[in-house]
N, C-alpha and C positions, 0 to 999 in steps of 0.2 A: 354146457355145464360149467358153474363156477369154479374155478380154481382155487384150493386153499391146502397148504401142507396140512397132514393130518396122520397123529398117530392112534392106533386102533388096535382093540382086543376084539377077535372072535372067540365064541364059544361053540363046542359040540354038548349040549345040556345033558344028553344021553351018556355019553362016555367020559365025561368030563376033562376033552382036550382043550386046550385053550391057543390060539394063536395071536402073536403080536405082529402088526404090519404097519408100514408106513406108505402114504401114496399123496400125489399132490391135488387128485378129485375122489372123494370117497364115494359118492354115489355111484361112480364108472366102475371103480374097484369093487364095491359091493354087488354088481351086477355081475361081474366076472366071477366072484366068489360063489354068487346064489346059483349060476349056471355051470358050476365046476370049470371053469376055464383058466382058472389058476393052478398051474402043475405045483405038486409037491404035497406038503404036510397037510394043508387045510384041505385039498381035495380028497386026500387018500383016508382021513378020519371024518369027511364032510362037515367041516368046522366053517358056518354058514350064519350064524346068529352075531349079529353086532350088539355087543354089551357096553362098551366103552368106547369113546375115542375124544381127541384132545386136537384143536386147532393150534397152528404154531405159525409164526411170520416167515419162517424160512424152511427150507427142506432139511438143511443142515440141522436145527433145531430139533425137528420131526424124528430124525434119523438118532440123534443124541439120546430123546426121550426113549426111543424103542431099544435101542442098546441097553441102557438102563434096566427097561423094563424085562428083556430077554433074559438079563443075568439075576433077575430078582426071584425069590423063591415064590410060589402058587400063592401063599398068605399075601403078599404083596399086592400082587393083582387082583386078588379076590376083596381087599380092603379098597381099592381105589375103585373098583367096578361098584360093591355094595354103598359106598361113599354116595353116586350118584344114581344108581339105577339098583337099588336092593332087592328087587324081585326079579333080576337078572333077564328084562326083557329085550325082546329085538327092536333094536332102534332105528331099525332101517325105514320103517313106513313113516316116522316123526321126521327123520332127515330128508327123506323125499319131499315132506309136506312144508319143511322150512326152505328149502332151495327150488320148490316150486317143480319138480322134476317126477316125472311118471313113474310110477312103481314097477318093478319089475312083473312082467307076465312070464309064468313059468309054465310047461304043458304038462 
C-alpha cells in the first residue's frame, strides 16, 4: 500500500455519529474500521462510512488538521463533507480504485 498521511471523517448515517481520524495509510486503516478492528468510538458506534479525506505532506500536518476538526462543531464538518461529497457517499471503493487496492471482503 502507498503511504500518504491523511485526515479523514467517517460517519454512521443511521445515528449521525462522526469520527475524525489520522493515518499514514488510509486504505489499510479503512479495512480495520470496516472489520471493527479499531477499538473505541468508531467500533462502539459502528462508524465505517468514509465521507471525506484530505492528504497531507506530513503526519504533523494531518494531526494538526484533525485537532482543528475535533474541536469544531458538527456544522463545520458537515460543510467540509458536502463541499466535495454532497450525497455523503462512502468513498472507500473510489479510494481503492485510485490506489489499485483490492476492496475489502467482509463475511
